[in-house]
PDBQT receptor file of N, H, CA, C and O in Angstrom, charges set to zero:
ATOM      1  N   MET A   1       0.659  -1.142   0.145  1.00  0.00    +0.000 N 
ATOM      2  CA  MET A   1       0.226  -0.007   0.085  1.00  0.00    +0.000 C 
ATOM      3  C   MET A   1       0.663   1.114   0.037  1.00  0.00    +0.000 C 
ATOM      4  O   MET A   1       1.402   1.255   1.011  1.00  0.00    +0.000 OA
ATOM      5  N   ALA A   2       0.618   2.205  -0.685  1.00  0.00    +0.000 N 
ATOM      6  H   ALA A   2       0.018   2.090  -1.476  1.00  0.00    +0.000 HD
ATOM      7  CA  ALA A   2       1.247   3.389  -0.855  1.00  0.00    +0.000 C 
ATOM      8  C   ALA A   2       0.929   4.331   0.239  1.00  0.00    +0.000 C 
ATOM      9  O   ALA A   2      -0.173   4.421   0.781  1.00  0.00    +0.000 OA
ATOM     10  N   GLN A   3       2.282   5.222   0.601  1.00  0.00    +0.000 N 
ATOM     11  H   GLN A   3       3.177   5.149   0.162  1.00  0.00    +0.000 HD
ATOM     12  CA  GLN A   3       1.979   5.998   1.875  1.00  0.00    +0.000 C 
ATOM     13  C   GLN A   3       1.968   7.292   1.315  1.00  0.00    +0.000 C 
ATOM     14  O   GLN A   3       2.585   7.781   0.369  1.00  0.00    +0.000 OA
ATOM     15  N   THR A   4       0.962   7.835   2.263  1.00  0.00    +0.000 N 
ATOM     16  H   THR A   4       0.461   7.438   3.032  1.00  0.00    +0.000 HD
ATOM     17  CA  THR A   4       0.638   9.304   1.700  1.00  0.00    +0.000 C 
ATOM     18  C   THR A   4       1.510  10.421   2.436  1.00  0.00    +0.000 C 
ATOM     19  O   THR A   4       1.430  10.475   3.664  1.00  0.00    +0.000 OA
ATOM     20  N   THR A   5       2.336  11.313   1.757  1.00  0.00    +0.000 N 
ATOM     21  H   THR A   5       2.401  11.269   0.760  1.00  0.00    +0.000 HD
ATOM     22  CA  THR A   5       2.930  12.427   2.387  1.00  0.00    +0.000 C 
ATOM     23  C   THR A   5       1.946  13.635   2.601  1.00  0.00    +0.000 C 
ATOM     24  O   THR A   5       0.808  13.695   2.137  1.00  0.00    +0.000 OA
ATOM     25  N   THR A   6       2.597  14.640   3.417  1.00  0.00    +0.000 N 
ATOM     26  H   THR A   6       3.522  14.591   3.794  1.00  0.00    +0.000 HD
ATOM     27  CA  THR A   6       1.978  15.909   3.996  1.00  0.00    +0.000 C 
ATOM     28  C   THR A   6       1.764  16.620   2.458  1.00  0.00    +0.000 C 
ATOM     29  O   THR A   6       0.767  17.308   2.241  1.00  0.00    +0.000 OA
ATOM     30  N   SER A   7       2.631  16.421   1.585  1.00  0.00    +0.000 N 
ATOM     31  H   SER A   7       3.441  15.862   1.762  1.00  0.00    +0.000 HD
ATOM     32  CA  SER A   7       2.684  17.300   0.419  1.00  0.00    +0.000 C 
ATOM     33  C   SER A   7       1.469  16.717  -0.652  1.00  0.00    +0.000 C 
ATOM     34  O   SER A   7       0.956  17.412  -1.529  1.00  0.00    +0.000 OA
ATOM     35  N   ASP A   8       1.114  15.215  -0.362  1.00  0.00    +0.000 N 
ATOM     36  H   ASP A   8       1.531  14.651   0.351  1.00  0.00    +0.000 HD
ATOM     37  CA  ASP A   8       0.077  14.888  -0.965  1.00  0.00    +0.000 C 
ATOM     38  C   ASP A   8      -1.063  15.357  -0.390  1.00  0.00    +0.000 C 
ATOM     39  O   ASP A   8      -1.893  15.847  -1.157  1.00  0.00    +0.000 OA
ATOM     40  N   ILE A   9      -1.342  15.322   0.944  1.00  0.00    +0.000 N 
ATOM     41  H   ILE A   9      -0.668  14.925   1.567  1.00  0.00    +0.000 HD
ATOM     42  CA  ILE A   9      -2.435  15.465   1.642  1.00  0.00    +0.000 C 
ATOM     43  C   ILE A   9      -2.765  16.972   1.449  1.00  0.00    +0.000 C 
ATOM     44  O   ILE A   9      -3.964  17.249   1.493  1.00  0.00    +0.000 OA
ATOM     45  N   ALA A  10      -2.010  17.849   1.272  1.00  0.00    +0.000 N 
ATOM     46  H   ALA A  10      -1.036  17.624   1.236  1.00  0.00    +0.000 HD
ATOM     47  CA  ALA A  10      -1.979  19.418   1.081  1.00  0.00    +0.000 C 
ATOM     48  C   ALA A  10      -2.740  19.192  -0.477  1.00  0.00    +0.000 C 
ATOM     49  O   ALA A  10      -3.958  19.248  -0.645  1.00  0.00    +0.000 OA
ATOM     50  N   ALA A  11      -2.031  19.005  -1.234  1.00  0.00    +0.000 N 
ATOM     51  H   ALA A  11      -1.041  18.959  -1.098  1.00  0.00    +0.000 HD
ATOM     52  CA  ALA A  11      -2.273  19.121  -2.569  1.00  0.00    +0.000 C 
ATOM     53  C   ALA A  11      -3.983  18.253  -2.639  1.00  0.00    +0.000 C 
ATOM     54  O   ALA A  11      -4.732  18.814  -3.439  1.00  0.00    +0.000 OA
ATOM     55  N   HIS A  12      -4.439  17.358  -2.116  1.00  0.00    +0.000 N 
ATOM     56  H   HIS A  12      -3.830  16.903  -1.467  1.00  0.00    +0.000 HD
ATOM     57  CA  HIS A  12      -5.450  16.857  -2.133  1.00  0.00    +0.000 C 
ATOM     58  C   HIS A  12      -6.701  17.731  -1.691  1.00  0.00    +0.000 C 
ATOM     59  O   HIS A  12      -7.763  17.835  -2.306  1.00  0.00    +0.000 OA
ATOM     60  N   GLU A  13      -6.258  18.494  -0.180  1.00  0.00    +0.000 N 
ATOM     61  H   GLU A  13      -5.396  18.409   0.319  1.00  0.00    +0.000 HD
ATOM     62  CA  GLU A  13      -7.281  19.446   0.491  1.00  0.00    +0.000 C 
ATOM     63  C   GLU A  13      -7.309  20.495  -0.659  1.00  0.00    +0.000 C 
ATOM     64  O   GLU A  13      -8.462  20.755  -1.002  1.00  0.00    +0.000 OA
ATOM     65  N   ARG A  14      -6.299  21.196  -1.376  1.00  0.00    +0.000 N 
ATOM     66  H   ARG A  14      -5.362  20.984  -1.097  1.00  0.00    +0.000 HD
ATOM     67  CA  ARG A  14      -6.381  22.291  -2.071  1.00  0.00    +0.000 C 
ATOM     68  C   ARG A  14      -7.454  21.594  -3.538  1.00  0.00    +0.000 C 
ATOM     69  O   ARG A  14      -8.411  22.318  -3.810  1.00  0.00    +0.000 OA
ATOM     70  N   THR A  15      -7.360  20.763  -4.097  1.00  0.00    +0.000 N 
ATOM     71  H   THR A  15      -6.583  20.174  -3.876  1.00  0.00    +0.000 HD
ATOM     72  CA  THR A  15      -7.941  20.121  -5.035  1.00  0.00    +0.000 C 
ATOM     73  C   THR A  15      -9.563  20.267  -4.468  1.00  0.00    +0.000 C 
ATOM     74  O   THR A  15     -10.462  20.939  -4.973  1.00  0.00    +0.000 OA
ATOM     75  N   TYR A  16      -9.610  19.477  -3.351  1.00  0.00    +0.000 N 
ATOM     76  H   TYR A  16      -8.880  18.931  -2.941  1.00  0.00    +0.000 HD
ATOM     77  CA  TYR A  16     -11.064  19.386  -2.755  1.00  0.00    +0.000 C 
ATOM     78  C   TYR A  16     -11.435  20.801  -2.588  1.00  0.00    +0.000 C 
ATOM     79  O   TYR A  16     -12.505  21.096  -3.121  1.00  0.00    +0.000 OA
ATOM     80  N   ARG A  17     -10.835  21.714  -1.999  1.00  0.00    +0.000 N 
ATOM     81  H   ARG A  17      -9.966  21.475  -1.566  1.00  0.00    +0.000 HD
ATOM     82  CA  ARG A  17     -11.621  22.764  -1.861  1.00  0.00    +0.000 C 
ATOM     83  C   ARG A  17     -11.594  23.526  -3.247  1.00  0.00    +0.000 C 
ATOM     84  O   ARG A  17     -12.621  24.204  -3.202  1.00  0.00    +0.000 OA
ATOM     85  N   GLY A  18     -11.069  23.738  -4.261  1.00  0.00    +0.000 N 
ATOM     86  H   GLY A  18     -10.235  23.188  -4.297  1.00  0.00    +0.000 HD
ATOM     87  CA  GLY A  18     -11.441  24.181  -5.566  1.00  0.00    +0.000 C 
ATOM     88  C   GLY A  18     -12.526  23.488  -6.041  1.00  0.00    +0.000 C 
ATOM     89  O   GLY A  18     -13.415  24.162  -6.562  1.00  0.00    +0.000 OA
ATOM     90  N   PHE A  19     -12.644  22.425  -5.988  1.00  0.00    +0.000 N 
ATOM     91  H   PHE A  19     -11.921  21.877  -5.565  1.00  0.00    +0.000 HD
ATOM     92  CA  PHE A  19     -14.155  21.314  -6.535  1.00  0.00    +0.000 C 
ATOM     93  C   PHE A  19     -15.138  22.133  -5.664  1.00  0.00    +0.000 C 
ATOM     94  O   PHE A  19     -16.017  22.768  -6.247  1.00  0.00    +0.000 OA
ATOM     95  N   LEU A  20     -15.049  22.174  -4.156  1.00  0.00    +0.000 N 
ATOM     96  H   LEU A  20     -14.335  21.658  -3.683  1.00  0.00    +0.000 HD
ATOM     97  CA  LEU A  20     -16.465  22.711  -3.931  1.00  0.00    +0.000 C 
ATOM     98  C   LEU A  20     -16.642  24.181  -4.130  1.00  0.00    +0.000 C 
ATOM     99  O   LEU A  20     -17.779  24.626  -4.280  1.00  0.00    +0.000 OA
ATOM    100  N   THR A  21     -15.549  25.003  -4.144  1.00  0.00    +0.000 N 
ATOM    101  H   THR A  21     -14.625  24.641  -4.022  1.00  0.00    +0.000 HD
ATOM    102  CA  THR A  21     -15.787  26.521  -4.887  1.00  0.00    +0.000 C 
ATOM    103  C   THR A  21     -16.360  26.292  -6.168  1.00  0.00    +0.000 C 
ATOM    104  O   THR A  21     -17.331  27.049  -6.159  1.00  0.00    +0.000 OA
ATOM    105  N   LEU A  22     -16.349  25.694  -7.287  1.00  0.00    +0.000 N 
ATOM    106  H   LEU A  22     -15.561  25.079  -7.294  1.00  0.00    +0.000 HD
ATOM    107  CA  LEU A  22     -16.836  25.360  -8.257  1.00  0.00    +0.000 C 
ATOM    108  C   LEU A  22     -17.937  25.047  -8.149  1.00  0.00    +0.000 C 
ATOM    109  O   LEU A  22     -18.767  25.818  -8.631  1.00  0.00    +0.000 OA
ATOM    110  N   LEU A  23     -18.396  23.850  -7.507  1.00  0.00    +0.000 N 
ATOM    111  H   LEU A  23     -17.722  23.224  -7.115  1.00  0.00    +0.000 HD
ATOM    112  CA  LEU A  23     -19.718  23.451  -6.874  1.00  0.00    +0.000 C 
ATOM    113  C   LEU A  23     -20.872  24.419  -6.536  1.00  0.00    +0.000 C 
ATOM    114  O   LEU A  23     -22.038  24.547  -6.908  1.00  0.00    +0.000 OA
ATOM    115  N   LYS A  24     -19.976  25.101  -5.595  1.00  0.00    +0.000 N 
ATOM    116  H   LYS A  24     -19.028  24.997  -5.292  1.00  0.00    +0.000 HD
ATOM    117  CA  LYS A  24     -20.688  26.124  -4.927  1.00  0.00    +0.000 C 
ATOM    118  C   LYS A  24     -21.569  26.995  -6.419  1.00  0.00    +0.000 C 
ATOM    119  O   LYS A  24     -22.723  26.860  -6.824  1.00  0.00    +0.000 OA
ATOM    120  N   TRP A  25     -20.470  27.845  -6.911  1.00  0.00    +0.000 N 
ATOM    121  H   TRP A  25     -19.532  27.954  -6.582  1.00  0.00    +0.000 HD
ATOM    122  CA  TRP A  25     -20.312  28.677  -7.895  1.00  0.00    +0.000 C 
ATOM    123  C   TRP A  25     -21.408  28.149  -9.068  1.00  0.00    +0.000 C 
ATOM    124  O   TRP A  25     -22.376  28.856  -9.346  1.00  0.00    +0.000 OA
ATOM    125  N   GLY A  26     -21.214  27.050  -9.631  1.00  0.00    +0.000 N 
ATOM    126  H   GLY A  26     -20.428  26.476  -9.406  1.00  0.00    +0.000 HD
ATOM    127  CA  GLY A  26     -21.941  26.259 -10.797  1.00  0.00    +0.000 C 
ATOM    128  C   GLY A  26     -23.618  26.208 -10.170  1.00  0.00    +0.000 C 
ATOM    129  O   GLY A  26     -24.607  26.538 -10.826  1.00  0.00    +0.000 OA
ATOM    130  N   THR A  27     -23.623  25.778  -8.944  1.00  0.00    +0.000 N 
ATOM    131  H   THR A  27     -22.820  25.510  -8.411  1.00  0.00    +0.000 HD
ATOM    132  CA  THR A  27     -25.178  25.825  -8.509  1.00  0.00    +0.000 C 
ATOM    133  C   THR A  27     -25.614  27.119  -8.011  1.00  0.00    +0.000 C 
ATOM    134  O   THR A  27     -26.833  27.246  -8.126  1.00  0.00    +0.000 OA
ATOM    135  N   GLY A  28     -25.054  28.079  -7.518  1.00  0.00    +0.000 N 
ATOM    136  H   GLY A  28     -24.064  27.976  -7.424  1.00  0.00    +0.000 HD
ATOM    137  CA  GLY A  28     -25.496  29.515  -7.746  1.00  0.00    +0.000 C 
ATOM    138  C   GLY A  28     -25.892  29.974  -9.148  1.00  0.00    +0.000 C 
ATOM    139  O   GLY A  28     -26.857  30.715  -9.336  1.00  0.00    +0.000 OA
ATOM    140  N   THR A  29     -25.076  29.487 -10.167  1.00  0.00    +0.000 N 
ATOM    141  H   THR A  29     -24.293  28.885 -10.014  1.00  0.00    +0.000 HD
ATOM    142  CA  THR A  29     -25.293  30.182 -11.499  1.00  0.00    +0.000 C 
ATOM    143  C   THR A  29     -26.662  29.582 -12.103  1.00  0.00    +0.000 C 
ATOM    144  O   THR A  29     -27.537  30.264 -12.637  1.00  0.00    +0.000 OA
ATOM    145  N   VAL A  30     -26.701  27.894 -11.884  1.00  0.00    +0.000 N 
ATOM    146  H   VAL A  30     -25.991  27.340 -11.450  1.00  0.00    +0.000 HD
ATOM    147  CA  VAL A  30     -28.223  27.347 -12.135  1.00  0.00    +0.000 C 
ATOM    148  C   VAL A  30     -29.256  28.072 -11.734  1.00  0.00    +0.000 C 
ATOM    149  O   VAL A  30     -30.150  28.527 -12.447  1.00  0.00    +0.000 OA
ATOM    150  N   VAL A  31     -29.090  28.207 -10.236  1.00  0.00    +0.000 N 
ATOM    151  H   VAL A  31     -28.364  27.837  -9.656  1.00  0.00    +0.000 HD
ATOM    152  CA  VAL A  31     -30.029  28.795  -9.606  1.00  0.00    +0.000 C 
ATOM    153  C   VAL A  31     -30.583  30.117 -10.144  1.00  0.00    +0.000 C 
ATOM    154  O   VAL A  31     -31.790  30.156 -10.384  1.00  0.00    +0.000 OA
ATOM    155  N   VAL A  32     -29.783  31.274 -10.372  1.00  0.00    +0.000 N 
ATOM    156  H   VAL A  32     -28.803  31.242 -10.177  1.00  0.00    +0.000 HD
ATOM    157  CA  VAL A  32     -29.955  32.471 -11.266  1.00  0.00    +0.000 C 
ATOM    158  C   VAL A  32     -30.582  32.249 -12.456  1.00  0.00    +0.000 C 
ATOM    159  O   VAL A  32     -31.703  32.716 -12.660  1.00  0.00    +0.000 OA
ATOM    160  N   VAL A  33     -29.807  31.374 -13.543  1.00  0.00    +0.000 N 
ATOM    161  H   VAL A  33     -28.897  30.995 -13.378  1.00  0.00    +0.000 HD
ATOM    162  CA  VAL A  33     -30.562  30.956 -14.639  1.00  0.00    +0.000 C 
ATOM    163  C   VAL A  33     -31.939  30.826 -14.897  1.00  0.00    +0.000 C 
ATOM    164  O   VAL A  33     -32.741  31.272 -15.718  1.00  0.00    +0.000 OA
ATOM    165  N   LEU A  34     -31.952  29.857 -13.659  1.00  0.00    +0.000 N 
ATOM    166  H   LEU A  34     -31.300  29.495 -12.992  1.00  0.00    +0.000 HD
ATOM    167  CA  LEU A  34     -33.598  29.258 -13.749  1.00  0.00    +0.000 C 
ATOM    168  C   LEU A  34     -34.612  30.273 -13.276  1.00  0.00    +0.000 C 
ATOM    169  O   LEU A  34     -35.743  30.333 -13.759  1.00  0.00    +0.000 OA
ATOM    170  N   CYS A  35     -34.068  31.262 -12.085  1.00  0.00    +0.000 N 
ATOM    171  H   CYS A  35     -33.149  31.213 -11.693  1.00  0.00    +0.000 HD
ATOM    172  CA  CYS A  35     -34.936  32.113 -11.820  1.00  0.00    +0.000 C 
ATOM    173  C   CYS A  35     -35.333  32.955 -12.817  1.00  0.00    +0.000 C 
ATOM    174  O   CYS A  35     -36.509  33.215 -13.072  1.00  0.00    +0.000 OA
ATOM    175  N   LEU A  36     -33.872  33.614 -13.691  1.00  0.00    +0.000 N 
ATOM    176  H   LEU A  36     -32.917  33.403 -13.484  1.00  0.00    +0.000 HD
ATOM    177  CA  LEU A  36     -34.769  34.360 -14.644  1.00  0.00    +0.000 C 
ATOM    178  C   LEU A  36     -35.286  33.883 -15.949  1.00  0.00    +0.000 C 
ATOM    179  O   LEU A  36     -35.832  34.630 -16.760  1.00  0.00    +0.000 OA
ATOM    180  N   MET A  37     -35.064  32.415 -16.152  1.00  0.00    +0.000 N 
ATOM    181  H   MET A  37     -34.621  31.808 -15.493  1.00  0.00    +0.000 HD
ATOM    182  CA  MET A  37     -36.019  32.007 -16.962  1.00  0.00    +0.000 C 
ATOM    183  C   MET A  37     -37.399  32.094 -16.300  1.00  0.00    +0.000 C 
ATOM    184  O   MET A  37     -38.279  32.638 -16.965  1.00  0.00    +0.000 OA
ATOM    185  N   GLY A  38     -37.588  31.809 -15.551  1.00  0.00    +0.000 N 
ATOM    186  H   GLY A  38     -36.873  31.367 -15.010  1.00  0.00    +0.000 HD
ATOM    187  CA  GLY A  38     -39.074  31.745 -14.876  1.00  0.00    +0.000 C 
ATOM    188  C   GLY A  38     -39.566  32.848 -14.870  1.00  0.00    +0.000 C 
ATOM    189  O   GLY A  38     -40.761  32.944 -15.150  1.00  0.00    +0.000 OA
ATOM    190  N   LEU A  39     -38.834  33.967 -14.564  1.00  0.00    +0.000 N 
ATOM    191  H   LEU A  39     -37.863  33.889 -14.337  1.00  0.00    +0.000 HD
ATOM    192  CA  LEU A  39     -39.517  35.544 -14.623  1.00  0.00    +0.000 C 
ATOM    193  C   LEU A  39     -39.290  35.783 -16.145  1.00  0.00    +0.000 C 
ATOM    194  O   LEU A  39     -40.390  36.135 -16.572  1.00  0.00    +0.000 OA
ATOM    195  N   PHE A  40     -38.632  35.767 -16.898  1.00  0.00    +0.000 N 
ATOM    196  H   PHE A  40     -37.739  35.481 -16.551  1.00  0.00    +0.000 HD
ATOM    197  CA  PHE A  40     -38.908  36.417 -18.318  1.00  0.00    +0.000 C 
ATOM    198  C   PHE A  40     -39.742  35.476 -19.408  1.00  0.00    +0.000 C 
ATOM    199  O   PHE A  40     -40.330  36.013 -20.347  1.00  0.00    +0.000 OA
ATOM    200  N   MET A  41     -39.751  34.083 -19.226  1.00  0.00    +0.000 N 
ATOM    201  H   MET A  41     -39.273  33.647 -18.464  1.00  0.00    +0.000 HD
ATOM    202  CA  MET A  41     -40.582  33.224 -20.023  1.00  0.00    +0.000 C 
ATOM    203  C   MET A  41     -42.045  33.285 -19.586  1.00  0.00    +0.000 C 
ATOM    204  O   MET A  41     -43.019  33.301 -20.338  1.00  0.00    +0.000 OA
ATOM    205  N   VAL A  42     -42.046  33.315 -18.268  1.00  0.00    +0.000 N 
ATOM    206  H   VAL A  42     -41.254  33.301 -17.657  1.00  0.00    +0.000 HD
ATOM    207  CA  VAL A  42     -43.483  33.417 -17.839  1.00  0.00    +0.000 C 
ATOM    208  C   VAL A  42     -44.569  34.507 -18.080  1.00  0.00    +0.000 C 
ATOM    209  O   VAL A  42     -45.777  34.290 -18.177  1.00  0.00    +0.000 OA
ATOM    210  N   ARG A  43     -43.820  35.959 -18.179  1.00  0.00    +0.000 N 
ATOM    211  H   ARG A  43     -42.839  36.136 -18.100  1.00  0.00    +0.000 HD
ATOM    212  CA  ARG A  43     -44.085  36.881 -18.544  1.00  0.00    +0.000 C 
ATOM    213  C   ARG A  43     -44.377  37.063 -19.921  1.00  0.00    +0.000 C 
ATOM    214  O   ARG A  43     -45.409  37.534 -20.400  1.00  0.00    +0.000 OA
ATOM    215  N   GLY A  44     -43.406  36.660 -20.490  1.00  0.00    +0.000 N 
ATOM    216  H   GLY A  44     -42.568  36.278 -20.101  1.00  0.00    +0.000 HD
ATOM    217  CA  GLY A  44     -43.300  36.607 -22.039  1.00  0.00    +0.000 C 
ATOM    218  C   GLY A  44     -44.477  36.114 -22.724  1.00  0.00    +0.000 C 
ATOM    219  O   GLY A  44     -44.490  36.035 -23.952  1.00  0.00    +0.000 OA
TER     220      GLY A  44
């Protein structure tokens, strides 16, 4: 079994934080787009 080093763990944590940031912004973008679609498509 491979051993993990401190630098491997640090790289993993950076990657995971980046993934969570992307997930947060992506989800927020989808929510905004859906709200705008609901606002303009129902009125139009």
